[in-house]
C-alpha positions in Angstrom: -141.5 53.3 -52.6 -138.4 54.1 -54.6 -138.4 54.5 -58.4 -135.1 53.2 -59.9 -132.9 55.9 -61.3 -132.3 53.7 -64.4 -135.9 54.5 -65.5 -134.8 58.1 -65.8 -131.8 57.5 -68.0 -133.8 58.8 -71.0 -133.7 62.3 -69.5 -131.2 64.2 -71.6 -130.0 67.8 -71.1 -131.1 69.8 -74.1 -130.4 73.4 -75.0 -133.3 75.8 -75.3 -133.6 79.5 -76.0 -131.3 81.8 -77.8 -130.7 85.4 -78.8 -128.5 88.3 -77.6 -129.7 90.4 -74.7 -130.6 94.0 -75.2 -127.9 96.4 -74.1 -129.8 98.2 -71.3 -127.5 99.1 -68.4 -130.1 100.0 -65.8 -128.9 99.7 -62.3 -130.1 96.6 -60.3 -129.5 95.5 -56.7 -126.7 93.1 -56.0 -127.6 89.5 -56.2 -126.3 86.1 -55.3 -128.6 84.3 -57.7 -126.9 84.0 -61.0 -129.4 81.6 -62.3 -133.1 80.8 -61.8 -134.3 77.2 -61.8 -137.9 76.6 -62.8 -139.9 73.4 -62.4 -142.5 73.2 -65.2 -144.6 70.9 -67.4 -146.3 70.8 -70.8 -149.8 72.3 -70.4 -151.1 69.5 -72.7 -149.4 66.8 -70.6 -147.9 65.2 -73.7 -144.2 66.2 -73.5 -141.9 65.5 -70.6 -142.0 67.6 -67.4 -138.7 69.4 -66.9 -136.6 71.8 -64.9 -135.2 74.7 -66.8 -132.3 77.0 -66.1 -132.6 80.7 -66.9 -129.7 83.3 -66.8 -130.5 85.6 -63.9 -127.3 87.5 -63.6 -128.1 91.2 -64.3 -124.6 91.8 -65.7 -124.8 88.9 -68.2 -125.4 89.6 -71.9 -127.8 86.7 -71.9 -129.8 87.9 -68.9 -133.3 86.4 -69.1 -132.5 83.7 -71.6 -133.0 80.0 -71.2 -129.7 78.3 -70.7 -130.6 74.6 -70.6 -133.5 72.3 -69.8 -133.5 68.9 -68.2 -136.6 66.6 -68.9 -137.6 64.0 -66.3 -138.8 61.5 -68.9 -142.3 61.7 -67.4 -145.2 63.7 -68.8 -148.3 65.0 -66.9 -147.0 64.7 -63.3 -148.2 68.3 -62.7 -145.0 70.0 -61.6 -145.9 71.8 -58.4 -144.1 72.8 -55.3 -140.3 72.8 -54.9 -138.4 73.8 -51.8 -138.2 77.6 -51.3 -134.5 77.6 -51.6 -131.8 75.2 -52.8 -130.2 73.1 -50.1 -126.5 73.8 -49.1 -125.4 70.8 -51.1 -127.0 72.2 -54.2 -130.0 69.8 -54.2 -133.6 70.6 -54.7 -136.8 68.5 -54.1 -139.7 69.1 -56.5 -143.0 67.3 -56.5 -145.1 66.2 -59.4 -148.4 66.3 -57.5 -150.8 64.4 -59.8 -148.4 61.5 -60.0 -147.6 61.7 -56.2 -143.9 61.6 -57.2 -141.0 63.6 -56.1 -137.7 64.3 -57.9 -134.4 65.2 -56.3 -132.3 67.4 -58.5 -128.6 68.2 -58.2 -128.2 71.8 -59.2 -124.7 72.3 -57.9 -123.5 72.8 -61.4 -126.2 75.2 -62.5 -125.7 74.8 -66.3 -125.6 71.0 -66.0 -128.5 69.9 -63.8 -128.9 66.3 -62.9 -131.6 63.9 -61.5 -130.3 62.2 -58.4 -133.4 60.0 -57.7 -137.2 60.0 -57.4 -139.6 58.5 -54.9 -143.4 58.4 -54.2 -145.2 57.0 -51.2 -143.5 57.0 -47.7 -144.6 55.7 -44.3 -148.0 54.7 -45.6 -148.7 58.2 -47.0 -148.9 59.5 -50.6 -148.9 62.7 -52.6 -146.2 64.8 -50.8 -146.6 68.5 -51.1 -144.2 70.7 -49.0 -140.6 70.0 -48.0 -138.8 71.8 -45.2 -135.1 71.2 -44.5 -134.2 70.7 -40.9 -131.0 71.6 -39.0 -130.0 68.0 -38.9 -130.1 67.7 -42.7 -133.3 65.8 -42.8 -136.6 67.0 -44.5 -140.0 67.5 -42.8 -142.7 66.9 -45.5 -146.4 66.9 -45.7 -148.2 64.0 -47.4 -151.8 64.8 -48.3 -153.3 61.3 -48.3 -153.0 57.9 -46.9 -151.3 55.6 -49.4 -154.4 53.4 -49.8 -156.5 56.4 -50.9 -157.5 56.6 -54.5 -157.5 60.3 -55.6 -157.9 61.2 -59.2 -154.7 62.3 -60.9 -155.7 65.9 -61.7 -156.2 69.2 -59.9 -154.8 72.1 -58.0 -156.5 73.9 -55.1 -157.7 77.3 -56.1 -156.7 77.2 -59.7 -159.8 75.8 -61.4 -158.2 72.5 -62.2 -160.6 69.9 -60.8 -159.4 66.4 -59.7 -162.9 65.1 -60.0 -163.2 63.4 -56.7 -161.7 60.1 -55.4 -161.8 58.2 -52.2 -159.1 59.5 -49.9 -158.3 59.6 -46.3 -156.1 61.9 -44.2 -152.3 61.8 -44.7 -149.6 63.0 -42.3 -146.1 64.4 -41.7 -143.0 62.6 -42.5 -139.4 63.3 -41.5 -137.1 61.7 -44.0 -133.8 62.1 -45.7 -133.7 63.9 -49.0 -133.9 60.6 -50.9 -137.2 59.6 -49.2 -135.9 57.3 -46.5 -138.3 57.6 -43.6 -137.0 58.6 -40.2 -140.3 59.1 -38.4 -143.9 59.9 -39.3 -147.3 60.8 -37.8 -150.9 60.8 -39.0 -152.8 64.1 -39.2 -156.2 62.5 -38.5 -157.8 64.0 -35.4 -160.6 62.0 -33.7 -161.6 65.1 -31.6 -163.1 67.0 -34.5 -166.1 66.1 -36.6 -164.5 67.4 -39.8 -162.5 64.4 -41.1 -161.3 66.2 -44.2 -157.8 67.1 -43.1 -155.2 67.0 -45.9 -151.8 68.2 -44.8 -150.8 71.0 -47.2 -147.8 72.9 -45.8 -145.8 72.8 -42.6 -143.6 75.1 -40.6 -141.2 73.5 -38.1 -140.3 75.7 -35.1 -137.7 73.7 -33.1 -137.0 76.5 -30.7 -140.6 76.2 -29.4 -140.7 72.4 -29.9 -143.6 73.0 -32.2 -144.6 72.6 -35.9 -147.7 74.2 -37.6 -149.4 72.6 -40.6 -152.2 73.6 -42.8 -155.0 71.5 -44.3 -156.1 72.5 -47.8 -156.9 69.6 -50.2 -155.3 70.0 -53.6 -158.5 68.7 -55.2 -160.4 71.9 -55.9 -163.5 69.8 -56.7 -163.6 68.6 -53.1 -165.8 71.5 -51.9 -166.6 69.8 -48.7 -163.0 70.0 -47.6 -163.0 73.7 -46.7 -159.5 73.5 -45.2 -160.1 76.0 -42.3 -158.0 74.0 -39.9 -154.5 74.5 -38.8 -152.7 71.8 -36.8 -150.3 72.2 -33.9 -147.6 69.5 -33.4 -144.9 68.8 -30.8 -141.9 68.8 -33.0 -139.7 66.6 -30.9 -141.9 63.5 -31.4 -144.4 64.6 -34.0 -147.3 64.3 -31.7 -150.4 66.0 -32.9 -151.4 68.4 -30.0 -154.4 70.3 -31.4 -156.4 71.1 -34.5 -157.7 74.7 -34.5 -160.4 76.0 -36.8 -159.7 79.6 -37.9 -162.7 81.9 -37.5 -164.3 83.4 -40.5 -164.0 87.2 -41.1 -166.6 89.7 -42.3 -166.9 88.1 -45.7 -167.6 84.7 -44.1 -164.9 82.6 -45.8 -161.6 84.2 -45.3 -160.6 81.3 -43.1 -161.0 78.7 -45.7 -158.2 76.9 -47.7 -155.3 77.4 -45.3 -152.0 77.7 -47.2 -148.6 78.8 -46.0 -147.5 79.4 -42.4 -144.5 81.7 -42.0 -142.6 82.5 -38.8 -142.5 86.2 -37.8 -139.5 88.2 -36.7 -140.1 87.5 -33.0 -139.4 83.8 -33.5 -142.7 82.7 -31.8 -145.6 84.2 -33.7 -146.8 82.9 -37.1 -148.8 84.3 -40.0 -151.0 81.8 -41.9 -152.3 82.8 -45.2 -155.4 81.3 -46.9 -156.1 80.9 -50.6 -159.3 82.8 -49.8 -157.0 85.8 -49.2 -157.0 86.0 -45.4 -154.0 86.5 -43.1 -154.2 85.1 -39.6 -151.9 85.8 -36.7 -151.2 82.9 -34.4 -150.0 83.5 -30.8 -149.2 81.2 -27.9 -148.0 78.3 -30.0 -145.9 77.0 -27.1 -149.0 76.8 -24.9 -152.0 74.5 -24.8 -154.3 77.3 -25.9 -152.9 79.0 -29.0 -154.9 81.9 -30.3 -155.7 83.0 -33.9 -156.9 86.3 -35.3 -157.7 87.6 -38.8 -155.5 90.6 -39.2 -155.8 91.3 -42.9 -157.7 90.3 -46.0 -157.3 91.0 -49.7 -160.1 91.4 -52.2 -160.9 88.3 -54.2 -160.7 84.6 -53.4 -157.4 83.5 -54.7 -154.1 84.5 -53.1 -151.0 82.4 -53.9 -147.7 81.8 -52.1 -146.5 84.5 -49.6 -143.0 85.3 -48.4 -141.8 87.2 -45.4 -138.7 89.3 -45.8 -137.8 91.1 -42.6 -140.7 93.2 -41.5 -142.6 92.8 -44.8 -145.1 90.3 -46.1 -145.0 89.8 -49.8 -148.3 88.3 -51.2 -149.2 87.2 -54.7 -152.8 88.2 -55.3 -154.1 86.6 -58.4 -157.4 88.5 -58.4 -155.5 91.8 -58.5 -152.9 90.5 -61.0 -150.3 91.8 -58.6 -147.6 91.2 -56.0 -148.3 93.2 -52.8 -146.0 94.2 -50.0 -147.4 94.7 -46.5 -145.5 96.4 -43.6 -145.9 93.9 -40.7 -143.7 95.6 -38.2 -146.9 95.7 -36.1 -148.3 92.2 -36.8 -151.7 93.1 -35.5 -152.1 95.9 -38.0 -150.4 95.1 -41.4 -150.6 97.9 -44.0 -150.0 97.9 -47.7 -146.9 99.9 -48.7 -146.3 98.8 -52.3 -147.5 96.7 -55.2 -146.4 95.7 -58.7 -149.1 95.0 -61.3 -148.2 92.4 -63.9 -151.1 92.7 -66.4 -154.6 91.4 -66.6 -153.4 88.3 -68.4 -151.2 87.2 -65.5 -152.2 85.5 -62.3 -149.2 85.4 -59.9 -148.8 82.4 -57.7 -145.3 81.4 -56.6 -142.6 83.6 -55.3 -139.1 83.0 -53.8 -136.2 85.4 -53.0 -132.5 85.3 -53.5 -130.3 85.2 -50.4 -130.1 89.0 -50.1 -133.9 89.3 -50.0 -133.6 92.0 -52.7 -134.7 90.0 -55.7 -138.0 88.0 -56.0 -138.7 85.5 -58.7 -142.5 85.1 -59.4 -144.4 82.9 -61.8 -147.8 83.2 -63.3 -149.1 79.7 -62.7 -152.5 80.9 -61.4 -154.3 80.3 -64.7 -153.6 83.5 -66.6 -152.9 83.4 -70.3 -149.7 85.5 -70.1 -147.8 82.7 -68.5 -144.6 84.6 -67.8 -141.8 84.4 -65.2 -140.8 87.7 -63.6 -138.1 89.1 -61.4 -139.1 91.9 -59.0 -136.7 94.1 -57.2 -137.4 94.6 -53.5 -136.2 97.2 -51.0 -136.2 95.5 -47.6 -135.9 98.9 -45.9 -138.9 100.6 -47.4 -140.9 97.7 -48.8 -140.8 99.1 -52.3 -141.5 96.7 -55.1 -140.2 97.4 -58.7 -140.5 95.4 -61.8 -137.1 94.4 -63.3 -137.8 95.5 -66.8 -134.6 94.1 -68.1 -135.6 90.5 -67.3 -137.5 89.7 -70.5 -137.4 87.8 -73.8 -135.2 89.2 -76.5 -137.1 91.8 -78.5 -140.2 91.6 -76.2 -142.3 94.7 -75.5 -143.0 93.8 -71.9 -141.1 92.3 -69.0 -141.0 88.6 -68.2 -139.8 85.4 -69.7 -142.7 83.7 -71.5 -143.4 80.0 -71.1 -146.1 79.8 -73.8 -145.2 78.5 -77.3 -141.5 78.2 -76.7 -139.1 75.5 -77.9 -138.5 73.4 -74.8 -137.1 70.4 -76.6 -135.3 70.0 -80.0 -137.9 70.6 -82.7 -140.8 70.9 -80.2 -142.5 74.1 -79.2 -145.3 74.1 -76.8 -146.8 75.9 -73.8 -145.3 75.0 -70.4 -146.8 75.9 -67.0 -144.1 77.1 -64.6 -144.5 76.5 -60.9 -141.7 76.2 -58.3 -138.8 78.6 -59.0 -135.7 79.3 -57.0 -132.4 81.3 -57.3 -129.1 79.5 -57.5 -126.7 79.7 -54.6 -123.8 82.1 -54.5 -121.2 79.5 -53.8 -121.7 77.6 -57.0 
């Protein structure tokens, strides 16, 4: 269902943040991301959700300052996942998960963001989560629930924000254009397995193998019966569900639960799947009828956020350790830690994305920590070394990071915002 853009006319661009940048001239890697866009919302769910623009050019005198903020006119949608990168046309899809609503932003003029449209249910499914751009310009998206489900409007898997139950049934995959017009779709329900609690979370299309891999964690952290240990294998060409595979537990017994993000490895045919319970599983044989899975690494703790593969390195946010960790995965069967950046006990890293060089990482602290900052981390794709960018900070602050707590996000209104999806601008803009 489309939501008329007229309803969003109240969304005005307002200026936020001020102050000259400190004059530190420390060397930083070259970057194509001159701005960072962050999708965020009021922690009290009273003020409008918004996308904000932050100066991310290391040579700028306003490095780390908020340039402008665009409210959606809707409060409490729970800003959650965006795309990993901005599309070539400068557009970005961002979901407000509690509301089951997705916004399409035009960020082609970085300092003057615009709302193009918004949409909610599609093809009989609701609550979209992950969006993956395809070579044909369309988007492959996961929708967690069937549209006739009645989930509560609160929650986020793994972050202690309960949704409180609700009657829901399995969603599916939808190929659509960026405005939500359906091209094709398929249900994720699998009659061959006893566990009916399949809720599509993230998806990785692999057209070269005619495959797609999806994960199954329910965003409702109160739904403890939905342990999300399943991954699903699809034929990409017609979105036929081929198989649902339960990952095997590791020594701790639950590393396989809450499957999260699948990432294609350098060989173009193997996949790592991370779990929010801090396991990393290697998938082989995806093009066959009998794919295999193996636990190859686990972190301490039970909450690991969004990962990123850059070349032969796996970057993992580990909330329990308050850190971003780099693993050398040149031997995928035997990953090994080579670097980490600690961000403080009051931070719980969750989301990460890189600029187009792979040398700069933007990372939020949406995992429930009180610090609530946004960081930029420098990354060496040759050695795997991670280094905190100490210059990316609020004016006069004693520690790195741009805070989202108690900041003026609208004229005359200061409040705490929770950042989630964050991406760098494109070099061509």
